[in-house]
C-alpha positions in Angstrom: 4.1 5.9 62.7 2.8 4.4 59.5 -0.1 1.9 59.5 0.5 -1.6 58.0 -1.5 -0.8 54.9 0.6 2.4 54.3 3.8 0.4 54.6 2.4 -2.2 52.1 1.5 0.6 49.7 4.9 2.2 50.0 6.5 -1.2 49.4 4.4 -1.8 46.4 5.2 1.7 45.0 8.9 1.1 45.5 8.6 -2.4 43.9 6.6 -1.0 41.0 9.0 1.9 40.5 11.9 -0.6 40.6 10.2 -2.7 37.9 9.4 0.3 35.7 13.0 1.6 36.0 14.3 -1.9 35.2 12.1 -2.1 32.1 13.3 1.3 31.0 17.0 0.4 31.6 16.5 -2.9 29.6 14.9 -1.0 26.7 17.8 1.5 26.7 20.3 -1.3 26.6 18.6 -2.8 23.6 18.9 0.4 21.5 22.5 -0.3 20.3 21.6 -3.9 19.4 18.4 -2.7 17.6 20.5 -0.2 15.6 22.6 -3.1 14.4 19.4 -5.0 13.3 19.6 -5.3 9.5 15.8 -4.8 9.2 16.1 -1.4 10.9 19.2 -0.4 8.9 17.5 -1.4 5.6 14.2 0.3 6.6 16.2 3.5 7.2 17.8 3.1 3.8 14.3 2.7 2.2 13.2 5.9 3.9 16.2 7.6 2.4 15.3 6.1 -0.9 11.8 7.6 -0.7 13.4 10.9 0.3 15.7 10.8 -2.8 12.7 9.9 -4.9 10.8 12.9 -3.6 13.7 15.2 -4.5 13.9 14.2 -8.2 10.1 14.1 -8.7 9.3 17.4 -6.9 12.1 19.5 -8.3 10.2 20.0 -11.6 7.4 22.1 -10.0 9.4 25.0 -8.7 11.8 25.0 -11.7 9.2 24.7 -14.5 9.3 28.4 -15.5 13.1 28.2 -15.9 12.9 25.0 -17.9 10.2 26.4 -20.1 12.2 29.6 -20.8 15.4 27.6 -21.5 13.5 25.7 -24.2 11.6 28.7 -25.5 8.2 26.9 -25.3 4.8 27.5 -23.7 3.1 25.7 -20.9 1.0 23.5 -23.1 4.1 22.2 -24.9 6.2 21.5 -21.8 3.2 19.9 -19.9 2.7 17.5 -22.8 6.4 16.5 -22.6 6.5 16.2 -18.8 3.6 13.7 -19.0 6.1 11.2 -20.3 7.2 10.7 -16.7 3.9 9.2 -15.7 3.9 7.0 -18.8 7.3 5.6 -17.7 6.1 5.2 -14.2 3.1 3.1 -15.2 5.1 0.9 -17.5 7.9 0.3 -15.0 5.5 -0.4 -12.2 3.9 -3.2 -14.2 7.2 -4.5 -15.5 8.7 -4.4 -12.0 5.8 -6.3 -10.5 6.1 -9.1 -13.1 9.9 -9.2 -12.7 9.6 -9.6 -8.9 7.1 -12.4 -9.2 9.6 -14.4 -11.2 12.9 -13.3 -9.5 12.0 -11.9 -6.1 15.6 -12.2 -4.7 16.7 -9.3 -7.0 14.4 -6.7 -5.4 17.4 -4.8 -3.9 19.1 -4.7 -7.3 16.0 -3.4 -8.9 15.9 -0.5 -6.4 19.5 0.2 -7.1 19.0 0.2 -10.9 16.0 2.5 -10.5 18.1 5.2 -8.9 20.7 5.0 -11.6 18.0 5.5 -14.2 16.5 8.4 -12.2 19.9 9.9 -11.6 20.7 9.9 -15.4 17.3 11.4 -16.2 17.5 14.0 -13.5 21.1 15.1 -14.3 20.3 15.6 -18.0 17.0 17.4 -17.6 18.3 21.0 -17.2 21.0 20.6 -19.9 18.7 19.4 -22.8 17.8 22.0 -25.4 15.0 20.1 -27.2 11.5 19.0 -26.2 12.2 15.5 -27.4 15.3 15.3 -25.3 13.4 16.5 -22.2 10.7 14.0 -22.9 13.2 11.1 -23.1 14.9 12.1 -19.8 11.7 12.6 -17.9 10.5 9.2 -19.2 13.7 7.7 -17.9 13.1 9.2 -14.4 9.5 7.8 -14.6 10.9 4.3 -15.1 13.2 4.8 -12.1 10.2 6.1 -10.1 8.0 3.0 -10.9 10.8 0.5 -10.2 11.4 2.1 -6.8 7.7 1.9 -5.9 7.4 -1.7 -7.0 10.6 -3.1 -5.6 10.8 -1.0 -2.4 7.4 -2.1 -1.3 8.4 -5.8 -1.8 11.5 -5.3 0.2 9.7 -3.7 3.1 7.1 -6.4 3.3 9.7 -9.1 3.1 11.7 -7.5 5.9 8.8 -7.1 8.4 6.1 -9.5 7.3 2.9 -9.0 9.3 4.5 -6.1 11.2 5.1 -4.0 8.0 2.4 -1.4 8.6 4.5 1.1 10.7 7.7 0.6 8.7 5.7 1.1 5.5 4.4 4.4 6.7 7.8 5.4 7.9 9.2 4.6 4.5 6.6 6.7 2.7 7.2 9.7 5.0 10.5 10.4 3.2 8.8 11.6 0.1 6.9 14.7 1.5 9.9 15.6 3.6 11.9 15.9 0.3 9.1 17.8 -1.4 9.2 20.3 1.4 13.0 20.8 1.2 13.5 21.0 -2.5 11.9 24.4 -3.1 14.1 25.9 -0.5 17.2 24.4 -2.2 16.3 25.8 -5.7 15.4 29.4 -4.7 19.0 30.8 -5.0 19.4 29.2 -8.5 16.2 30.5 -10.1 16.3 33.3 -12.7 15.4 36.7 -11.3 11.8 38.0 -11.5 11.1 40.2 -14.5 10.2 43.8 -13.4 6.9 45.1 -14.6 6.8 47.7 -17.4 6.2 51.4 -16.5 2.6 51.3 -18.0 1.8 48.2 -16.0 1.8 45.7 -18.9 3.2 42.2 -18.6 6.9 42.1 -19.2 8.2 40.2 -22.2 9.4 36.7 -21.5 13.1 36.0 -21.5 14.8 34.9 -24.7 16.4 31.4 -24.7 19.9 33.0 -24.5 18.9 35.2 -21.5 17.3 32.2 -19.7 20.5 30.1 -20.1 22.6 33.0 -18.8 20.4 34.1 -15.9 19.1 30.7 -14.6 21.4 28.3 -12.7 18.9 25.5 -12.0 21.3 22.9 -13.4 23.2 22.8 -10.1 20.4 21.6 -7.9 19.5 19.0 -10.5 23.1 17.8 -10.5 23.2 17.7 -6.7 20.0 15.7 -6.6 21.3 13.2 -9.2 24.5 12.6 -7.2 22.4 11.6 -4.3 20.5 9.2 -6.5 23.8 7.5 -7.6 24.8 7.2 -3.9 21.5 5.6 -3.0 21.8 3.2 -5.9 25.3 2.0 -4.7 23.9 1.4 -1.2 21.1 -0.9 -2.6 23.5 -2.7 -4.9 25.5 -3.5 -1.7 22.3 -4.8 -0.1 21.8 -6.9 -3.2 25.2 -8.5 -2.8 24.4 -9.3 0.8 21.0 -10.6 -0.2 22.4 -13.1 -2.7 24.6 -14.6 0.0 21.7 -15.1 2.5 18.6 -15.3 0.4 16.1 -18.1 1.1 12.8 -18.7 -0.8 9.8 -18.0 1.4 6.4 -19.5 1.2 4.6 -18.6 -2.0 1.1 -17.3 -1.8 -1.7 -19.4 -3.3 -3.0 -18.3 -6.6 -5.9 -19.5 -8.7 -5.1 -22.7 -10.7 -6.4 -21.4 -14.0 -5.8 -18.1 -15.9 -9.6 -17.6 -16.2 -10.0 -18.1 -12.4 -7.2 -15.6 -11.8 -8.9 -12.9 -13.8 -12.4 -13.7 -12.6 -14.0 -10.6 -10.8 -16.0 -12.8 -8.5 -12.9 -13.7 -6.5 -12.6 -10.0 -5.4 -16.0 -9.9 -3.6 -17.2 -13.3 -2.4 -18.7 -14.5 -5.6 -20.4 -11.2 -6.5 -18.8 -10.7 -9.9 -21.0 -7.9 -11.2 -20.7 -5.8 -8.1 -16.9 -6.5 -8.0 -16.6 -5.1 -11.6 -18.7 -2.1 -10.6 -16.4 -1.3 -7.6 -13.2 -1.9 -9.5 -14.4 0.5 -12.3 -15.2 3.2 -9.7 -12.0 2.5 -7.8 -10.2 3.2 -11.1 -12.2 6.4 -11.6 -11.5 7.4 -8.0 -7.8 7.4 -8.4 -7.9 8.9 -11.9 -10.0 11.9 -10.7 -8.0 12.2 -7.6 -4.9 12.7 -9.7 -6.8 15.1 -11.9 -7.6 17.0 -8.7 -4.1 16.8 -7.1 -1.7 17.3 -10.0 -3.0 20.7 -11.4 -2.6 22.4 -8.0 0.6 20.6 -7.0 2.5 21.0 -10.3 1.3 24.5 -11.4 0.9 26.2 -8.0 4.3 28.1 -8.3 3.6 29.0 -12.0 0.2 30.4 -11.1 1.5 32.6 -8.3 4.3 34.0 -10.4 2.4 34.4 -13.6 -0.4 36.3 -11.9 2.0 38.5 -9.9 0.6 37.3 -6.7 4.0 36.3 -5.4 7.6 36.6 -6.5 9.5 33.4 -7.3 11.2 33.1 -3.9 7.9 33.8 -2.1 6.1 31.3 -4.3 8.6 28.6 -3.5 8.1 29.3 0.2 4.3 28.9 -0.2 5.0 25.7 -2.1 7.1 24.4 0.8 4.3 25.1 3.3 2.0 22.9 1.2 4.4 20.0 1.6 4.9 20.7 5.3 1.2 20.3 5.9 1.2 17.3 3.5 4.0 15.6 5.4 2.6 16.4 8.9 -0.8 15.0 8.0 0.7 11.8 6.7 2.0 11.1 10.2 -1.2 12.3 12.0 -3.4 10.2 9.8 -1.8 7.0 11.0 -3.1 7.7 14.5 -6.5 8.9 13.2 -7.0 5.7 11.2 -6.6 3.6 14.3 -9.7 5.2 15.8 -11.9 6.5 13.0 -13.4 4.1 10.3 -11.9 4.6 6.9 -15.1 5.6 5.1 -15.7 8.4 7.6 -12.1 9.6 7.2 -12.4 9.7 3.4 -15.9 11.3 3.5 -14.6 14.2 5.7 -11.4 14.7 3.8 -12.9 14.7 0.3 -15.9 16.9 1.4 -13.5 19.5 2.9 -11.2 19.2 -0.2 -14.2 20.0 -2.4 -15.1 23.0 -0.3 -11.5 24.2 -0.2 -11.3 24.0 -4.0 -14.4 26.2 -4.3 -13.0 28.8 -1.8 -9.6 29.0 -3.6 -11.1 29.3 -7.1 -13.7 31.9 -6.2 -12.2 34.0 -3.5 -8.5 32.9 -3.0 -7.5 33.5 -6.7 -6.8 37.1 -6.0 -6.3 37.1 -2.2 -2.7 36.3 -1.1 -3.5 35.5 2.5 -6.5 33.3 1.6 -4.6 31.5 -1.1 -1.7 30.7 1.2 -4.0 29.6 4.1 -6.0 27.2 1.9 -2.8 26.0 0.2 -1.9 24.6 3.7 -5.4 23.2 4.2 -5.4 21.5 0.8 -2.0 20.0 1.5 -3.3 18.5 4.8 -6.5 17.2 3.2 -4.8 15.7 0.1 -2.2 13.7 2.0 -4.3 10.8 3.5 -6.6 10.3 0.4 -4.3 8.1 -1.6 -3.5 5.6 1.2 -7.0 5.9 2.4 -8.3 4.7 -1.0 -6.2 1.5 -0.7 -7.4 1.0 2.9 -11.0 1.4 1.6 -10.3 -1.2 -1.1 -8.8 -3.6 1.5 -12.0 -3.1 3.6 -14.6 -3.9 1.0 -12.7 -6.0 -1.5 -10.3 -8.9 -1.5 -7.4 -6.4 -2.2 -5.0 -8.6 -4.1 -2.1 -7.3 -6.2 -4.5 -6.9 -9.1 -6.7 -4.5 -7.1 -3.7 -2.3 -6.2 -2.6 -2.5 -9.8 -5.9 -1.0 -10.8 -5.4 1.8 -8.3 -1.9 2.4 -9.8 -3.3 2.4 -13.3 -6.0 4.9 -12.5 -3.4 7.2 -10.8 -1.1 6.9 -13.8 -3.8 7.7 -16.3 -5.0 10.6 -14.2 -1.5 12.1 -13.8 -0.7 11.8 -17.5 -3.9 13.4 -18.7 -4.0 16.0 -15.9 -0.6 17.4 -16.8 -1.6 17.9 -20.5 -5.1 19.3 -19.8 -3.8 21.7 -17.1 -1.0 22.9 -19.4 -3.4 23.5 -22.2 -5.8 25.5 -20.0 -3.0 27.4 -18.4 -1.7 28.5 -21.8 -4.8 29.1 -23.9 -7.5 29.9 -21.3 -5.6 31.6 -18.5 -3.9 30.7 -15.2 -7.2 31.0 -13.3 -8.6 28.2 -15.4 -6.3 25.9 -13.5 -8.1 26.7 -10.3 -11.5 26.1 -11.8 -10.3 22.8 -13.1 -9.0 21.9 -9.7 -12.4 22.9 -8.1 -14.4 20.8 -10.6 -12.3 17.7 -10.2 -12.8 18.0 -6.4 -16.6 18.1 -6.8 -16.5 15.1 -9.2 -14.3 13.1 -6.8 -16.8 13.7 -4.0 -19.6 12.3 -6.2 -17.6 9.2 -7.2 -16.7 8.4 -3.6 -20.3 8.8 -2.6 -21.4 6.3 -5.2 -18.7 3.9 -4.1 -19.7 4.2 -0.4 -23.5 3.9 -1.0 -22.9 0.8 -3.2 -21.3 -1.1 -0.3 -23.9 0.0 2.3 -26.4 -2.5 3.7 -29.0 -1.0 1.5 -27.5 -2.6 -1.6 -26.5 -5.9 0.1 -27.7 -8.9 -1.9 -30.7 -10.7 -0.5 -30.4 -14.4 0.0 -32.6 -16.7 -2.2 -35.1 -19.1 -0.8 -32.7 -22.0 -1.1 -30.0 -20.0 0.7 -32.5 -19.0 3.5 -33.5 -22.7 3.9 -29.8 -23.8 4.0 -29.1 -21.1 6.6 -32.1 -22.3 8.8 -30.9 -25.9 8.6 -27.4 -24.8 9.5 -28.6 -22.7 12.4 -30.8 -25.6 13.7 -27.8 -28.0 13.5 -25.7 -25.5 15.4 -28.3 -25.2 18.1 -28.4 -29.0 18.5 -24.7 -29.1 18.8 -24.7 -26.4 21.4 -27.3 -28.3 23.4 -25.2 -31.5 23.3 -22.3 -29.5 24.4 -24.2 -28.2 27.4 -25.4 -31.6 28.5 -22.0 -33.1 28.2 -20.0 -30.4 29.7 -22.2 -29.4 32.6 -21.7 -32.6 34.7 -17.9 -32.2 34.2 -18.1 -28.7 35.4 -20.2 -29.8 38.4 -17.6 -32.4 39.3 -14.9 -29.8 39.0 -16.8 -27.5 41.3 -17.1 -30.3 43.8 
C-alpha cells in the first residue's frame, strides 16, 4: 500500500506528464500554421537566395584553370580581371544602401533585380573569349552580389525586428552550403588532367582550341544561372505582395546636421580621436582578413593541381571539405558566442589561424595528408571571424550603418587587392608563394587585432578630469541623500504592511 506522500508524488508526476504532453501536442499543432507564416516563408526564400549567391560566387574557384585555358592567359591576367567582381560588389553595396534609405519598400524588388544581374553575368562567363568580356560579366555578378547583401539584410531585419538574430544566421548559412556543393557539381565537366611527360617534365598547357573542346564547364554555369532567374522571379512576386501591404515603419533618429552625422565622436561616447583610431584599425582588420582568406580560398584548387599534389577531381573534393568545415563552424559558433566573450573567441580563432598558416606553408606544402587536414582546420577557423568582427565593433563602438559600411569597404578593398597580388605571385614567383603570402597575412591579422583589443582595455581608458571627478562626487552625494530619504519614507510603510 502506498503512503500518502507517494500517492501525491505519483499524482504530481502524472499531472506534470500530462502538462508536458499537452504542450508538445500544442506545439505540433502549431507547425502547419507556422509554415503558413509569411515571415517563415520569406526567411526560407532568403536562405535559398544566399544559397544561390554562394553557387555563383564559389563556382569560379574550382573552374579557374579551365577558364584560364579557354582564354589562353596566365594566372596574373585572369586574377586581375576577376577582381572586377569585388569592385562591383562594393559599388552596389553602397548604392543599394542609399537606395533603400530613400525607397525601403522596394527591397524585395532590389533582391530580385540582383539575381537577374548575377544570372546574366554567370551565364555568360564560360562563353566569353576575351578578358574584357570576362571582366564585364564578373563585374555584373559583383553588382548582383552587393545588391543581395544590402537588400536581403534589410528584408530580414524588417521581417523579424528585434528577433532577427537567429533568422539572420539561418539566412547566411545558405552560402557555405552552396560553396560545399558546387565543386562536386563541376567535377564531371572539368577538362581531364594532363599526363606528365616521360622524363618527368611539366606537360605543356592546353591550347585554346583544345580547352574549348575538352572542357564542358559552361553547363554548370548555365544551370546555376537558371536558378538565379528562378530566385529573381520569386522575389519579384514578393515585391508585388509587398506593394499591396506595405506600411512605413518608424524611422531611426539621425543627427540633425551633416557634420554631426560624420562626427567620429558619436561612435564612442564623445571620444573622437579614439573612435577614429578604432575605425581605421577596423578597416585594416577586414582588409587584412580578406588578404588572408582569399588567396587560400580562391587558389587552393589551382595550387593542388599545378603542384601535382592532387588531380582535379581530388582537389575539388578537398575544396569541398574546406566548405563543409566552414559551414559547420558557422552553426557551432552561434552557440559558442552565447557563452564565450567575443574578444576571447576572436583571440583564439585568429591565433590558431596564424599557427595553421605557418604549418601549411612550411610543412603542409608538400604533404598531402597534412595539407588536407589543415585545410579543414583553416575552414573552421576562418568561418566565425567575419561575423565576429562585426560583433566586436558592436561591443566597443556605436555600430551604426557607417561602422558596418567601413567593415564592408575594408573587405572589398582586401578582396580586390588580394586577388591581383595572389595571381601575380602565383604566376611569377611560384605556387608556393601563395602559401607564404597566406601565412604572412595571418600573422599581420593577429597583430592588428591585438592592437585593437589592447586599445579598448581598461589600461587605455580615459581618466576623468578634476571637474569631472568633482561632478561625479556631487552626483554620488545627491544619490546617497535620495537613497536615505527613500529609506525613511518607505520604512514606515513597510512596517505598517508587516503589521
